[in-house]
N, C-alpha and C positions, 0 to 999 in steps of 0.2 A: 608597542601594543600587540596584541596575538595574532597571528595572522590567519587566513582561512586554512591553509596547510597544515599549520598545528593544531586547530579546531577540529580538523577532520581526521588527523592521525591520532587526537585525543579519544574521539570519538570512535575509530575502528579500534584502539586499545580496549575502552569499555565493551565494546560489542565482543570482541572475543573473551574479555572475562566473563562475559554471559554466555559463552560456549557457542558462539557464531563462528562459524570456519572462513578466517579471511581469505578470498580468493583473488590474489593480485595478480593471477594468470589470466582472469577474465578481462579484457581491457577493450574489446572490440565487439560486433555483432554475431561475426563468427564463433567466437569462443563462448560467448552467451548461449549459442543457440546448439552448440556442442555439449555443454554442461547440461542444459534442459534434456537434450537427447538421452544422456545416460541417466538423469535422474528420472525420467519419462519410462524408460526402459526397465527399469529396476524395480518402480513401483508397481507397474503393469506386470512383469513377470514376462515378456517379450523383447524379441530382438526384429527390429524394423530395417527393412532393406532402404537402401538412401531414396528411392523412389517415393515409398510409403512415407519417409519421415518428410519429404518435400510436400507429399498431397497432406499428410499431418498438419505441417504450418500453414498449409493454404487455406486449411478447414478452420483452424483455432484462431489464428491471426485476424483483428476485426477494428475498423475504424471506430465500430460501435461500444462503449464503454460499457454500457447496460449488459449488452450481449455477452460481452468477455466477462463480466463478472458472474453471470449467470453459469458460463461455461464453467468457470473454477470453481464454482460449489456444487456442481452436479455431476452424475455419472452419463458418459457419452459414449458415443460408438462411429466408428468409422471403416469402410471396406478395405480389406487388406488385396494382394496382390491376387491372391488366389480366389477372390469375391467372398471370403467368409469374413463376418463381421468381427471387429473388435472392439470391444465395451472397455472404456478405460475412465481413469479419472486424473486430472493434471495434479491435484495433491492428495494427500491421505485426509479424506472429509471427513472421515469416522473419528479420528483422533488427530487433531493438528498438531500436536505435542510431537509425536512420532516422526512428522516430518523432517526433513534435513534445512537448517536455517544457515545461509551463508551471506556474507556481506561482501560487495566490491566497489571500487571506489574509479572515480575519473573514465568511466565507460564511455567510448567515443560510439556514437551509432551514425554510419554513413548510410544514407538514402541518396536517390537520386537527386533530391533537391535539398538535402538538410544534412549538416555535419555538426550535430550537438555534442555536449561533453557534460555528462552528468555528476554530480558531488559523491553521492553515497547513493547505492540501492540497496535493498535488503531482499534476499531471493528465499522462497519455500518452495522447497524440491526443485530447483532451478527455475523458477517463476518468478519474474520482478511483480512483489507486490507493494514496496513502499519506496519512495524515492525521498530523499533526504538531501536540501539544498542548505548552503552553510553561507553566512556573511561574517564580517567581523562586527566586533561590537558597535565601532562607529557608523555603520549602516544599518538600517531599519530591515527588519525581517521581510518588510512591505516589497523590498526591492527582489528579493527571493521570490516573492509569490508574482511579481510582474515579470520576472523572467520566466517561469512555468506557464503562466497564461501566453507568453508571447513563444516559446516554444511550440506548446500546442496548436498556435494560430500559425506557424509557419507550413507552408505549403510541402507536404512528404515529409511530414515529421516523424520523428520514430516511434511516436507515441501511438500512431495507427497503423503504421507498416511493420512493427516488429512485435517482439515478445513482451515491449513496453506496454503494450493495450491492457495487458492484466494487472496495471498498477491501480491499486485500489485507494492509498491513502498518499498524500504526499505532508511531509513536516517541513518546516522552517524554522531557522534559530539564527541568531548571533551569539549562541552560548550563553547568554543572559536571558533570552526572551526567547520562547520556543510554543510555537501553535502548529495545529495540525488539523487537516480538512480532507474530505473524500473528493476522490476521482470522480468525474463527470462528464457527458457530453456537451458540447459546447453551448447549449443554451441553458443549461444549469451550471455554467463553469464559465464566468466572465463577471467583470466591472458595469455596473449600471453607470447611468449620466452623472451619478454623484459619487463614483469612485468606491461604492461600497461593495465588498466583498459578501461572496456566499458563506453561510455560516462557517466561522473558524473557531477552535476550541482551544484552551490550554488546560491541560491535564490536573485533575485533583486528586489527593490522596483521601485515606479513609477518614480524615479529619475535613475533607471540602475545604482544606488549603490548597491554592495553587502549585504547582510544581513546574516552573519554568526555567530553572538551570536544566541546560543540555544533558550533563552528566546524571544528574538527577531522574530528569527525564526517561535517560534511556535505561536506568536502571529499574524504574517503575513500569514505563510503558512497553519497552520495548524486549524485556524477557520472553524468550520464546515462546513459553505457551501463554504469557498475558498477551502478546501480538496476535497468536492465532486466535484466541478468544476474540480479541476485538474485531477481528475480520469475520470471523464465523458467526457471531451471536450479536455482536454490538453495530453491525453494519446490514442496514436494512435495503433491501432492494423494492422499490415502488413502483410496479409492473403497469400502473395506470398513469405514471407520470414518465418513465423509464428512467428513472433517477437513482442514487445511490445515496441513502441518508445515515450519517455519522452519529450512533448515540453515546451521549456522555454515560457511562457506567452509574449506576447508582451506588453510593457508597456501601450500602450494605452486602451488594453482590461482590465487590472486592475483596471482602474477606474470606479468607481461605477456608475457615470454619463453616461458612452458610453455604458452600456450594453445594448442588445435589441434594437439598432438602426442602426444596419449592412443592408443594403440591401444585397440578394444573390449575387449579384456581388464584394461587398465590403468583403463580407465572403468569396467568392471563390480568391480572391486576398489575404485573410489573410492566407487564406490553404495554398496559393503558398509561401506565405512568410515564413511559417513555415516549408515548406517544403525544402525552401532554408537552413533557418536557421538550419536544421538537416542535410543537405548535407554538411554546412559549419562545424558543429562540429567534432572537433579533438577529438584523443583519447589523455587524460590527464597521462601524466609522472607522475606516484606516484599522490600525492594531493598535490602540492603546491601552494597555491593559486595566486603566482604570474604567474603561467602559466594557468591560467584558461582563 
């Protein structure tokens, strides 16, 4: 039987083929923050003092998933040591493809009350935006989902105290079955009494056939520009509910030949189609693909 370690290494190899940079040196919180600082300073063409960087972290790290998601997508500012404002972005929000894309594995985040280790994380410009939890074929991906929920409910967890607050997507897989879902605050991110999950998705290709095998999923969904587009275009921030929603890309938008040719009226119709698609999304019982 293929072990979790082999599945993890195979995924990392695939991501390296997709031109992600593998950062095996990033294995703890200090290394994660050091890398983020380097990327932040390069993107914003600035050199921060240690005191300024500490204040920046205090400003941007938030237990509020919705607030962090907005921060990721907007131009922001904070006051430097000399009293002048620094206007900055965390990533290149105009051209997501031009950000740096990195992969780290077995990152350990230690806080005062938590000592969690995360299978695989994807970083955009040093910001962790995707967490991938892996299990062997004999274990249902549901166990990985439960693990994520348990981690998030753990007092002092890394999700609310560190740069992991910027995670946008969770992906769970036992290599054969692969699912993804949006991060959210606790009231939108839990099991109900019937153990139903919030909306989960399996990715579909242009022919609308589900792509469930991890290798094929990574090839299509985790390609750098595609992932950037998923986060920037297909995730919707609903201010009235303080909730992140993940839209399944309509098949015609997935075709390279059609990108960028829609009129404002067509784009509005597509937005409405996405809205209807969300309204029709039902809660999945467990994660049986037959129920998708």
